[in-house]
ZANUBA-230630 format. One record per atom (N, C-alpha, C): x, y, z; residue in one letter. Coordinates in steps of 0.05 Angstrom, whole numbers, padded with zeros to 5 digits, always signed. Last residue first. Layout:
<atoms>
XYZA;...
</atoms>
This chain:
<atoms>
+01922+02084-02547C;+01918+02113-02554C;+01898+02118-02583C;+01902+02042-02497H;+01913+02044-02524H;+01907+02076-02530H;+01928+02014-02433G;+01911+02031-02447G;+01923+02033-02478G;+01934+01955-02401F;+01949+01974-02418F;+01926+01992-02435F;+01932+01930-02333R;+01915+01936-02355R;+01930+01958-02375R;+01943+01881-02288T;+01957+01905-02301T;+01940+01908-02327T;+01931+01859-02220E;+01922+01857-02250E;+01936+01882-02260E;+01955+01861-02171E;+01928+01836-02176E;+01928+01835-02204E;+02007+01865-02134V;+01997+01875-02156V;+01978+01852-02166V;+02006+01875-02063L;+02005+01858-02086L;+01997+01872-02109L;+02032+01885-02001V;+02022+01899-02021V;+02027+01887-02049V;+02019+01863-01937L;+02029+01854-01965L;+02015+01874-01981L;+02040+01873-01868P;+02020+01876-01891P;+02032+01874-01917P;+02058+01821-01826E;+02066+01843-01838E;+02046+01848-01858E;+02025+01791-01766P;+02036+01789-01795P;+02044+01816-01809P;+02063+01843-01745T;+02062+01815-01752T;+02034+01805-01745T;+02048+01897-01737E;+02074+01887-01750E;+02078+01860-01759E;+01987+01918-01751L;+02005+01907-01743L;+02027+01898-01757L;+01957+01982-01758V;+01968+01961-01775V;+01988+01945-01758V;+01942+02029-01732A;+01923+02002-01730A;+01930+01978-01743A;+01979+02064-01742P;+01979+02054-01714P;+01963+02030-01716P;+02023+02068-01799H;+01994+02068-01791H;+01987+02057-01763H;+02070+02057-01821Q;+02067+02077-01803Q;+02036+02082-01788Q;+02055+02012-01853K;+02072+02010-01831K;+02076+02030-01813K;+02026+02039-01892L;+02016+02018-01877L;+02032+02015-01850L;+02067+02074-01918V;+02041+02085-01904V;+02025+02064-01885V;+02102+02033-01940N;+02111+02052-01917N;+02086+02067-01902N;+02065+02005-01976A;+02075+01992-01954A;+02088+02011-01933A;+02057+02051-02015I;+02035+02039-02001I;+02046+02026-01972I;+02111+02057-02034L;+02098+02079-02021L;+02072+02067-02003L;+02115+02009-02057S;+02136+02016-02035S;+02126+02039-02021S;+02081+02004-02096Q;+02078+01982-02075Q;+02097+01993-02054Q;+02095+02052-02129A;+02070+02049-02116A;+02071+02029-02098A;+02145+02029-02149K;+02145+02053-02132K;+02118+02057-02118K;+02126+01988-02179T;+02142+01980-02158T;+02143+02007-02135T;+02096+02014-02220T;+02086+01994-02201T;+02100+01987-02179T;+02097+02076-02244P;+02114+02055-02238P;+02104+02040-02219P;+02048+02107-02282S;+02061+02103-02260S;+02073+02077-02250S;+02015+02107-02327D;+02045+02116-02329D;+02058+02114-02302D;+01966+02092-02308Y;+01980+02075-02326Y;+02009+02082-02330Y;+01955+02103-02239G;+01954+02106-02266G;+01972+02094-02282G;+01922+02054-02192I;+01946+02076-02197I;+01944+02079-02227I;+01878+02034-02140G;+01880+02038-02165G;+01905+02060-02176G;+01868+01990-02095V;+01880+02019-02097V;+01887+02018-02124V;+01832+01955-02048A;+01841+01954-02075A;+01849+01985-02084A;+01841+01919-01990F;+01834+01942-01998F;+01848+01944-02029F;+01822+01874-01934D;+01833+01880-01963D;+01822+01905-01972D;+01837+01856-01870A;+01823+01873-01890A;+01838+01876-01916A;+01834+01811-01815R;+01848+01817-01841R;+01830+01833-01855R;+01833+01826-01749R;+01824+01813-01768R;+01836+01827-01795R;+01837+01824-01676N;+01847+01825-01698N;+01837+01811-01724N;+01803+01802-01635E;+01816+01827-01632E;+01826+01839-01665E;+01734+01777-01653A;+01767+01775-01649A;+01778+01802-01651A;+01684+01799-01657S;+01693+01773-01638S;+01722+01770-01633S;+01672+01835-01694S;+01684+01844-01670S;+01691+01823-01647S;+01649+01814-01736Y;+01672+01827-01742Y;+01685+01831-01713Y;+01615+01758-01748N;+01616+01775-01726N;+01646+01790-01732N;+01565+01735-01787K;+01594+01740-01791K;+01598+01767-01767K;+01517+01685-01793I;+01523+01709-01778I;+01558+01714-01777I;+01472+01658-01836T;+01502+01655-01828T;+01512+01689-01815T;+01406+01645-01809S;+01426+01658-01827S;+01456+01655-01817S;+01371+01630-01769K;+01374+01614-01793K;+01395+01623-01813K;+01372+01674-01735Y;+01381+01652-01725Y;+01386+01629-01752Y;+01353+01717-01768V;+01382+01717-01759V;+01388+01693-01748V;+01301+01701-01778L;+01317+01700-01801L;+01346+01702-01789L;+01279+01701-01724A;+01282+01677-01737A;+01299+01677-01761A;+01284+01753-01714N;+01303+01740-01703N;+01304+01712-01713N;+01283+01802-01770P;+01271+01783-01754P;+01289+01766-01742P;+01321+01864-01766I;+01318+01839-01776I;+01304+01818-01758I;+01319+01931-01776Q;+01306+01909-01762Q;+01303+01880-01773Q;+01365+01980-01784V;+01354+01958-01797V;+01345+01938-01776V;+01378+02048-01790Y;+01373+02027-01767Y;+01358+02007-01786Y;+01438+02083-01817N;+01408+02077-01819N;+01404+02051-01800N;+01492+02100-01823G;+01474+02112-01800G;+01448+02103-01803G;+01527+02069-01854D;+01519+02096-01864D;+01498+02106-01846D;+01535+02024-01827L;+01554+02039-01825L;+01547+02069-01839L;+01472+02007-01788T;+01490+02004-01810T;+01513+02028-01807T;+01449+01986-01733R;+01456+02012-01745R;+01478+02006-01765R;+01399+01931-01720L;+01429+01937-01728L;+01429+01970-01741L;+01362+01893-01680V;+01362+01918-01687V;+01393+01927-01698V;+01323+01837-01684T;+01354+01847-01676T;+01355+01873-01692T;+01260+01822-01657S;+01273+01827-01680S;+01304+01834-01670S;+01226+01804-01614R;+01218+01799-01640R;+01242+01804-01660R;+01249+01813-01565V;+01232+01790-01572V;+01225+01781-01598V;+01309+01846-01583N;+01281+01842-01568N;+01273+01815-01573N;+01369+01873-01581L;+01359+01847-01588L;+01331+01844-01570L;+01402+01930-01609N;+01384+01920-01591N;+01379+01890-01603N;+01450+01942-01642M;+01437+01959-01621M;+01416+01950-01602M;+01504+01923-01671V;+01480+01913-01657V;+01468+01935-01636V;+01523+01951-01731I;+01527+01951-01705I;+01505+01943-01691I;+01526+01919-01793G;+01520+01944-01779G;+01525+01936-01748G;+01504+01898-01859V;+01528+01900-01844V;+01523+01925-01822V;+01467+01847-01888N;+01465+01872-01872N;+01488+01874-01855N;+01469+01797-01909G;+01478+01819-01929G;+01477+01847-01914G;+01452+01765-01866D;+01433+01767-01891D;+01444+01790-01909D;+01490+01800-01828V;+01473+01782-01827V;+01456+01788-01850V;+01552+01823-01792E;+01537+01818-01819E;+01516+01796-01818E;+01571+01865-01740I;+01560+01838-01749I;+01550+01841-01777I;+01601+01897-01690L;+01598+01896-01715L;+01594+01868-01725L;+01572+01907-01621E;+01593+01892-01640E;+01578+01897-01668E;+01531+01931-01587G;+01552+01940-01596G;+01578+01931-01616G;+01514+01868-01554T;+01506+01899-01560T;+01534+01913-01565T;+01538+01810-01583R;+01533+01827-01563R;+01528+01851-01575R;+01527+01743-01614F;+01539+01773-01614F;+01529+01786-01589F;+01515+01693-01599P;+01534+01694-01620P;+01542+01724-01623P;+01484+01666-01556N;+01498+01690-01551N;+01517+01694-01574N;+01452+01621-01538R;+01483+01618-01552R;+01496+01644-01552R;+01415+01651-01513I;+01431+01630-01499I;+01455+01622-01513I;+01395+01687-01541S;+01405+01693-01519S;+01419+01677-01503S;+01380+01655-01588L;+01400+01674-01588L;+01416+01681-01568L;+01335+01628-01565L;+01358+01614-01570L;+01384+01631-01577L;+01301+01672-01557M;+01309+01657-01530M;+01334+01643-01537M;+01289+01690-01606S;+01305+01708-01591S;+01314+01693-01563S;+01266+01644-01626A;+01289+01647-01637A;+01308+01668-01621A;+01216+01649-01596L;+01234+01628-01592L;+01260+01631-01602L;+01201+01697-01624F;+01203+01698-01594F;+01222+01673-01588F;+01190+01679-01678N;+01215+01701-01667N;+01220+01700-01643N;+01150+01646-01672E;+01175+01631-01677E;+01200+01651-01671E;+01112+01678-01651A;+01120+01656-01633A;+01148+01648-01643A;+01103+01704-01696I;+01114+01719-01676I;+01123+01701-01656I;+01088+01663-01731D;+01114+01684-01741D;+01126+01697-01712D;+01040+01657-01716R;+01060+01637-01717R;+01089+01650-01718R;+00989+01682-01706F;+01014+01691-01698F;+01039+01671-01692F;+00954+01641-01730A;+00955+01670-01737A;+00978+01682-01728A;+00957+01599-01695F;+00969+01599-01725F;+00971+01625-01738F;+00944+01622-01647G;+00969+01609-01650G;+00978+01609-01680G;+00887+01632-01660V;+00910+01653-01655V;+00938+01641-01653V;+00871+01576-01661V;+00869+01596-01683V;+00889+01619-01679V;+00884+01560-01606I;+00897+01546-01630I;+00897+01567-01655I;+00852+01594-01578G;+00880+01598-01575G;+00898+01583-01597G;+00799+01577-01598L;+00807+01605-01603L;+00837+01606-01601L;+00801+01532-01569L;+00799+01530-01599L;+00811+01554-01605L;+00803+01545-01516G;+00826+01530-01528G;+00827+01530-01559G;+00764+01570-01491T;+00780+01588-01507T;+00802+01570-01522T;+00745+01536-01453G;+00727+01541-01475G;+00740+01557-01495G;+00780+01539-01415G;+00782+01517-01432G;+00761+01519-01453G;+00773+01592-01395L;+00802+01582-01404L;+00797+01561-01422L;+00723+01583-01375V;+00726+01605-01397V;+00752+01597-01408V;+00729+01542-01334T;+00712+01542-01358T;+00721+01557-01378T;+00762+01572-01301V;+00774+01546-01314V;+00753+01539-01336V;+00728+01612-01283A;+00753+01622-01299A;+00760+01599-01314A;+00687+01579-01261L;+00680+01594-01282L;+00703+01606-01298L;+00716+01564-01217R;+00707+01543-01239R;+00698+01557-01263R;+00727+01607-01193T;+00749+01593-01199T;+00740+01572-01220T;+00691+01641-01162L;+00694+01647-01194L;+00715+01627-01206L;+00692+01658-01108G;+00674+01633-01118G;+00677+01632-01151G;+00723+01697-01091A;+00699+01705-01104A;+00681+01676-01115A;+00765+01663-01071V;+00750+01676-01054V;+00720+01686-01064V;+00788+01650-01126Q;+00774+01631-01103Q;+00758+01644-01087Q;+00797+01700-01144L;+00779+01684-01161L;+00767+01662-01138L;+00843+01713-01112V;+00818+01734-01115V;+00795+01716-01129V;+00880+01674-01121F;+00864+01675-01095F;+00836+01694-01099F;+00888+01684-01173Y;+00876+01657-01168Y;+00863+01660-01142Y;+00916+01731-01171I;+00890+01730-01184I;+00876+01704-01180I;+00964+01716-01138G;+00939+01735-01128G;+00917+01735-01142G;+00983+01679-01178L;+00972+01668-01151L;+00954+01684-01137L;+01001+01719-01215L;+00979+01701-01220L;+00971+01689-01195L;+01043+01740-01186F;+01018+01758-01188F;+00992+01740-01198F;+01076+01699-01185I;+01068+01708-01158I;+01042+01724-01159I;+01091+01687-01240P;+01071+01668-01222P;+01060+01680-01195P;+01121+01732-01247I;+01094+01732-01259I;+01078+01709-01247I;+01173+01723-01225S;+01152+01746-01216S;+01126+01741-01224S;+01202+01684-01253F;+01197+01685-01219F;+01175+01701-01214F;+01201+01697-01302A;+01189+01671-01297A;+01183+01666-01266A;+01218+01753-01308Q;+01189+01744-01307Q;+01183+01716-01298Q;+01274+01735-01300V;+01261+01752-01277V;+01230+01748-01282V;+01282+01707-01345A;+01285+01696-01321A;+01275+01707-01297A;+01275+01751-01383M;+01258+01726-01385M;+01259+01713-01359M;+01319+01787-01373S;+01292+01796-01364S;+01273+01769-01366S;+01361+01749-01382L;+01355+01756-01356L;+01328+01767-01350L;+01356+01749-01439L;+01354+01725-01426L;+01348+01731-01395L;+01366+01802-01449L;+01335+01790-01456L;+01333+01768-01439L;+01419+01813-01434S;+01394+01822-01421S;+01369+01814-01429S;+01461+01760-01422S;+01446+01773-01438S;+01420+01783-01425S;+01490+01740-01376A;+01506+01764-01393A;+01476+01776-01412A;+01479+01715-01317I;+01466+01716-01344I;+01478+01739-01358I;+01507+01728-01271R;+01510+01701-01283R;+01499+01697-01309R;+01499+01777-01248K;+01529+01771-01256K;+01529+01741-01269K;+01438+01778-01244A;+01458+01801-01261A;+01486+01789-01272A;+01418+01744-01209L;+01425+01732-01233L;+01436+01752-01251L;+01412+01773-01159F;+01426+01746-01162F;+01433+01739-01187F;+01377+01820-01186Y;+01405+01826-01169Y;+01424+01794-01169Y;+01336+01793-01203R;+01352+01807-01219R;+01381+01813-01207R;+01310+01774-01158V;+01320+01754-01173V;+01341+01769-01197V;+01297+01825-01131V;+01318+01807-01115V;+01331+01784-01136V;+01267+01843-01171I;+01291+01859-01162I;+01306+01837-01150I;+01221+01805-01169A;+01236+01815-01196A;+01265+01829-01187A;+01204+01809-01116T;+01217+01785-01123T;+01236+01788-01154T;+01181+01861-01118M;+01203+01857-01102M;+01221+01830-01107M;+01144+01849-01152R;+01161+01868-01165R;+01189+01862-01143R;+01108+01814-01128A;+01117+01805-01151A;+01147+01822-01161A;+01095+01845-01084L;+01114+01821-01079L;+01123+01814-01106L;+01061+01881-01114F;+01085+01891-01096F;+01107+01867-01093F;+01022+01848-01132W;+01040+01858-01152W;+01061+01869-01138W;+01000+01830-01083T;+01017+01809-01102T;+01032+01822-01121T;+00980+01879-01067L;+00994+01867-01052L;+01014+01842-01067L;+00945+01891-01109L;+00963+01907-01107L;+00985+01898-01086L;+00906+01845-01100L;+00922+01849-01129L;+00946+01868-01123L;+00887+01859-01051I;+00901+01833-01054I;+00919+01835-01081I;+00859+01911-01062A;+00879+01905-01048A;+00902+01886-01045A;+00826+01892-01104I;+00844+01909-01108I;+00868+01906-01090I;+00793+01862-01069A;+00808+01850-01090A;+00828+01863-01097A;+00769+01899-01034F;+00785+01878-01021F;+00803+01862-01044F;+00745+01929-01069V;+00761+01941-01052V;+00785+01920-01042V;+00704+01894-01083A;+00727+01905-01102A;+00749+01919-01090A;+00677+01884-01039W;+00694+01860-01050W;+00712+01873-01072W;+00654+01935-01029L;+00673+01924-01009L;+00690+01902-01022L;+00624+01932-01077W;+00641+01956-01070W;+00666+01948-01050W;+00586+01893-01072A;+00608+01889-01091A;+00631+01912-01085A;+00557+01912-01025Q;+00574+01890-01021Q;+00593+01885-01044Q;+00531+01955-01058A;+00549+01962-01032A;+00569+01934-01022A;+00505+01930-01097A;+00526+01950-01105A;+00547+01955-01078A;+00469+01903-01065Q;+00488+01888-01081Q;+00513+01907-01089Q;+00439+01945-01048R;+00452+01927-01027R;+00474+01909-01044R;+00421+01963-01094Y;+00439+01986-01078Y;+00453+01964-01058Y;+00386+01921-01116L;+00411+01931-01129L;+00432+01947-01112L;+00353+01930-01077R;+00364+01904-01075R;+00390+01910-01091R;+00330+01981-01083E;+00340+01978-01060E;+00359+01949-01059E;+00312+01974-01138F;+00332+01989-01134F;+00347+01985-01106F;+00268+01933-01125E;+00291+01923-01140E;+00315+01943-01138E;+00234+01968-01096D;+00246+01943-01082D;+00269+01935-01098D;+00221+02001-01133G;+00237+02014-01112G;+00249+01990-01095G;+00196+01973-01170A;+00219+01983-01179A;+00235+01993-01153A;+00151+01956-01138Q;+00169+01933-01141Q;+00194+01946-01156Q;+00129+02007-01133G;+00139+01992-01104G;+00158+01972-01116G;+00117+02016-01188F;+00131+02034-01173F;+00145+02022-01150F;+00073+01970-01187T;+00098+01974-01203T;+00124+01990-01193T;+00039+01989-01154S;+00053+01960-01144S;+00077+01966-01163S;+00018+02032-01175G;+00032+02034-01151G;+00050+02014-01142G;-00004+02014-01223V;+00021+02037-01223V;+00037+02038-01198V;-00014+01943-01221D;-00027+01973-01222D;-00003+01989-01220D;-00021+01889-01229N;+00000+01904-01246N;-00010+01930-01247N;-00035+01841-01179E;-00047+01862-01196E;-00025+01880-01207E;-00026+01771-01176V;-00014+01797-01166V;-00026+01816-01186V;-00067+01716-01150A;-00055+01731-01174A;-00046+01760-01163A;-00054+01658-01120I;-00062+01685-01118I;-00048+01698-01140I;-00044+01603-01118R;-00056+01614-01142R;-00066+01643-01141R;-00004+01560-01086N;-00013+01590-01086N;-00016+01598-01118N;-00011+01505-01052V;-00009+01509-01082V;-00025+01538-01082V;+00026+01467-01001V;+00014+01495-01008V;+00008+01498-01041V;+00021+01411-00961A;+00031+01424-00983A;+00014+01446-00986A;+00002+01398-00907V;+00020+01383-00919V;+00037+01399-00944V;-00020+01428-00846T;-00017+01429-00875T;+00008+01413-00889T;-00027+01419-00794G;-00040+01399-00808G;-00040+01404-00838G;-00024+01489-00776Q;-00022+01460-00766Q;-00040+01440-00784Q;+00012+01536-00819T;-00019+01528-00810T;-00011+01493-00799T;+00055+01549-00848N;+00058+01546-00821N;+00033+01537-00803N;+00037+01553-00903E;+00056+01528-00894E;+00056+01525-00866E;+00003+01596-00898A;-00012+01566-00904A;+00009+01548-00897A;+00042+01637-00888L;+00020+01632-00872L;+00008+01601-00873L;+00068+01630-00938A;+00084+01625-00911A;+00062+01621-00893A;+00026+01648-00974E;+00039+01625-00977E;+00052+01613-00956E;+00022+01704-00956A;-00002+01683-00952A;+00010+01656-00957A;+00072+01722-00969W;+00063+01721-00942W;+00041+01704-00937W;+00068+01724-01025R;+00089+01704-01011R;+00082+01695-00980R;+00030+01765-01028R;+00026+01734-01043R;+00043+01713-01030R;+00057+01807-01010R;+00035+01797-00995R;+00029+01770-01005R;+00099+01814-01047E;+00104+01805-01018E;+00083+01796-01001E;+00078+01827-01095E;+00088+01802-01095E;+00094+01788-01065E;+00016+01864-01084T;+00046+01859-01089T;+00054+01832-01085T;-00042+01861-01083K;-00025+01883-01101K;+00001+01876-01102K;-00080+01805-01104T;-00070+01817-01083T;-00053+01841-01098T;-00135+01752-01105R;-00118+01773-01119R;-00106+01795-01094R;-00145+01680-01103G;-00149+01713-01103G;-00134+01729-01114G;-00129+01619-01071D;-00139+01638-01096D;-00149+01660-01084D;-00096+01565-01052L;-00098+01594-01045L;-00109+01607-01072L;-00100+01502-01024F;-00102+01512-01053F;-00113+01543-01045F;-00068+01453-00985V;-00080+01479-00985V;-00078+01493-01013V;-00072+01388-00966V;-00061+01405-00989V;-00081+01433-00990V;-00100+01354-00936G;-00078+01371-00925G;-00065+01389-00942G;-00142+01339-00969D;-00121+01317-00955D;-00095+01336-00944D;-00150+01398-00992R;-00162+01374-00996R;-00137+01355-00984R;-00179+01465-00978V;-00160+01443-00969V;-00168+01414-00974V;-00181+01530-01000G;-00192+01501-01005G;-00171+01486-00992G;-00199+01595-01003V;-00184+01575-00989V;-00196+01550-00990V;-00199+01657-01029S;-00214+01632-01026S;-00191+01612-01017S;-00210+01730-01025P;-00194+01707-01025P;-00206+01684-01020P;-00229+01779-01053A;-00240+01755-01057A;-00224+01732-01055A;-00165+01812-01046E;-00190+01814-01058E;-00202+01782-01062E;-00125+01824-00988F;-00130+01809-01007F;-00160+01811-01016F;-00110+01852-00944W;-00094+01857-00964W;-00101+01843-00992W;-00144+01848-00896D;-00153+01867-00919D;-00130+01870-00941D;-00135+01820-00855T;-00113+01833-00864T;-00119+01852-00885T;-00180+01783-00847S;-00174+01804-00828S;-00151+01824-00837S;-00177+01747-00894L;-00195+01768-00894L;-00192+01793-00876L;-00136+01717-00875L;-00133+01732-00902L;-00149+01756-00904L;-00155+01693-00833I;-00137+01709-00828I;-00130+01728-00853I;-00202+01664-00852R;-00207+01684-00833R;-00183+01705-00833R;-00172+01627-00884N;-00192+01643-00896N;-00197+01672-00882N;-00149+01599-00842I;-00133+01611-00863I;-00147+01634-00874I;-00197+01573-00821R;-00175+01588-00803R;-00157+01608-00821R;-00217+01551-00858E;-00234+01567-00845E;-00216+01589-00834E;-00183+01506-00872A;-00190+01524-00891A;-00201+01548-00882A;-00177+01476-00827I;-00152+01490-00837I;-00163+01514-00854I;-00230+01456-00821A;-00219+01473-00804A;-00197+01493-00811A;-00230+01421-00864N;-00245+01446-00865N;-00240+01468-00842N;-00189+01382-00852D;-00186+01403-00875D;-00206+01427-00874D;-00176+01380-00783D;-00193+01373-00804D;-00189+01393-00829D;-00109+01358-00756A;-00127+01380-00763A;-00147+01373-00783A;-00074+01314-00759E;-00085+01326-00732E;-00106+01347-00734E;-00094+01263-00806P;-00081+01289-00801P;-00089+01299-00770P;-00072+01201-00814E;-00095+01215-00804E;-00087+01239-00792E;-00023+01195-00838V;-00045+01185-00850V;-00071+01196-00839V;+00026+01245-00843L;+00010+01230-00825L;-00016+01220-00842L;+00093+01238-00867V;+00067+01246-00874V;+00045+01229-00860V;+00151+01252-00832P;+00133+01232-00843P;+00110+01247-00848P;+00205+01289-00848K;+00184+01290-00832K;+00162+01274-00845K;+00265+01251-00867A;+00244+01269-00869A;+00221+01269-00853A;+00330+01246-00851V;+00305+01236-00845V;+00284+01258-00847V;+00376+01245-00904T;+00368+01258-00881T;+00340+01248-00879T;+00399+01222-00953N;+00409+01211-00928N;+00403+01230-00905N;+00370+01245-00991D;+00395+01257-00990D;+00406+01248-00961D;+00320+01214-00993G;+00337+01212-01018G;+00361+01220-01015G;+00287+01218-00948N;+00279+01235-00971N;+00298+01235-00994N;+00266+01166-00910S;+00287+01177-00921S;+00274+01193-00942S;+00238+01145-00848V;+00235+01152-00877V;+00254+01167-00889V;+00259+01089-00808P;+00254+01119-00811P;+00253+01122-00845P;+00213+01034-00798P;+00240+01039-00808P;+00237+01067-00812P;+00181+01015-00735Q;+00177+01027-00764Q;+00205+01039-00772Q;+00175+00967-00689S;+00182+00992-00694S;+00188+00995-00726S;+00120+00935-00661V;+00138+00930-00683V;+00147+00962-00689V;+00104+00915-00593P;+00103+00934-00612P;+00126+00930-00637P;+00087+00846-00578A;+00104+00872-00574A;+00103+00887-00598A;+00047+00812-00578A;+00034+00836-00572A;+00062+00856-00569A;+00073+00768-00599A;+00058+00780-00619A;+00050+00808-00606A;+00102+00752-00550K;+00117+00760-00576K;+00096+00777-00596K;+00059+00737-00522A;+00073+00759-00509A;+00089+00768-00532A;+00041+00690-00548A;+00025+00713-00543A;+00038+00736-00537A;+00087+00658-00548P;+00077+00667-00574P;+00061+00691-00570P;+00086+00647-00485A;+00107+00661-00496A;+00099+00674-00526A;+00038+00619-00470F;+00042+00646-00464F;+00064+00657-00482F;+00054+00562-00485S;+00031+00580-00497S;+00025+00608-00490S;+00096+00554-00456M;+00101+00553-00478M;+00077+00567-00496M;+00073+00557-00403L;+00093+00574-00411L;+00097+00579-00439L;+00036+00512-00406A;+00024+00539-00402A;+00042+00557-00411A;+00068+00470-00407G;+00049+00475-00435G;+00041+00504-00430G;+00090+00468-00361A;+00111+00475-00383A;+00092+00483-00407A;+00047+00461-00325L;+00063+00486-00323L;+00076+00494-00351L;+00040+00408-00340A;+00017+00425-00348A;+00028+00457-00343A;+00085+00377-00327T;+00077+00379-00355T;+00057+00402-00357T;+00082+00385-00273I;+00109+00396-00284I;+00097+00399-00311I;+00035+00357-00259L;+00036+00385-00255L;+00058+00396-00270L;+00052+00306-00274L;+00030+00313-00290L;+00027+00344-00283L;+00091+00293-00237W;+00097+00298-00267W;+00076+00309-00280W;+00059+00291-00190G;+00081+00310-00195G;+00088+00318-00223G;+00026+00246-00197R;+00011+00271-00198R;+00037+00296-00199R;+00066+00208-00193L;+00052+00211-00222L;+00034+00240-00224L;+00079+00208-00143R;+00101+00217-00164R;+00086+00221-00189R;+00034+00193-00119A;+00043+00220-00114A;+00064+00228-00136A;+00030+00142-00137V;+00009+00161-00146V;+00020+00187-00142V;+00071+00118-00111F;+00076+00119-00143F;+00054+00138-00153F;+00059+00118-00058S;+00083+00137-00072S;+00084+00137-00100S;+00020+00082-00060G;+00015+00114-00050G;+00040+00129-00065G;+00040+00032-00071S;+00023+00046-00091S;+00018+00075-00086S;+00076+00028-00028D;+00090+00033-00055D;+00070+00046-00072D;+00038+00025+00010Q;+00056+00047+00014Q;+00066+00053-00015Q;+00014-00022+00000M;+00001+00000+00001M;+00017+00025-00001M;
</atoms>
């Protein structure tokens, strides 16, 4: 009897545990179903969370329309105002005298509770008063822009003057250090400009960067590429002469003040610029020879060496003795201070002509 009683007690315990486990399992899905489901945020496409549009608006459409209509009537700014609201979208109709009042009505509708969007169909009357009022507003706007532009112009001029001063100081310093190393004045001027001009261009770039016109300047420069090609073909000779002037300055076949002969022109070098070489001929005339022609031609420099040979043809009479004329000319050459003793001068008879009576 004791064994059967203990068996019944154990059986009752197992039944109670099984019932409790079934109750817990039936309660868990119900609790899970009752938990609220969070909604994902609404995105407007630019990675920012937009204000969600409520399915059940807080205010009724008729209440929104009546409220906005009463406010428009109380201002006395609008003629025959009419407000309609459908699903939170406000439709404004009527007439007013200025554009500012039209925008004010639109802002009023946007700030009204329950408004989703605004369709502003209020017409602006074009009377004389409103026209002059709009003109006055436009002049005021232009005045404010002119005031701001004036301050910006002063700032830009100050920056450009500062960069111009820095470019000038750089040019002076570079010229001082390179004057003893570069003999050609043209090449020296180009080297100075190569250091000073970028500083001024940096100032211009800074002004454009502050003004927000950098992209515009790049666009304009890129758009003029075809024009640059056309201009390059048109000024091909100028570019060729400029390059030839640089090469002449580097090679330095002659200097200012030397006597040279180029393309049949004999003269003293007066100037070498970016376009031409200026000579003063022996008869006092000035000749400009393009640098491209100078670079391509044979250059004879009479002043490059200290001594040079000169030939002179002297005619004598038919009845004069040739030997006596040679001796007389030789004595004159030996006594002249410009004639060297070594090599000694030579007096030769080149040809003899006999006359007929």
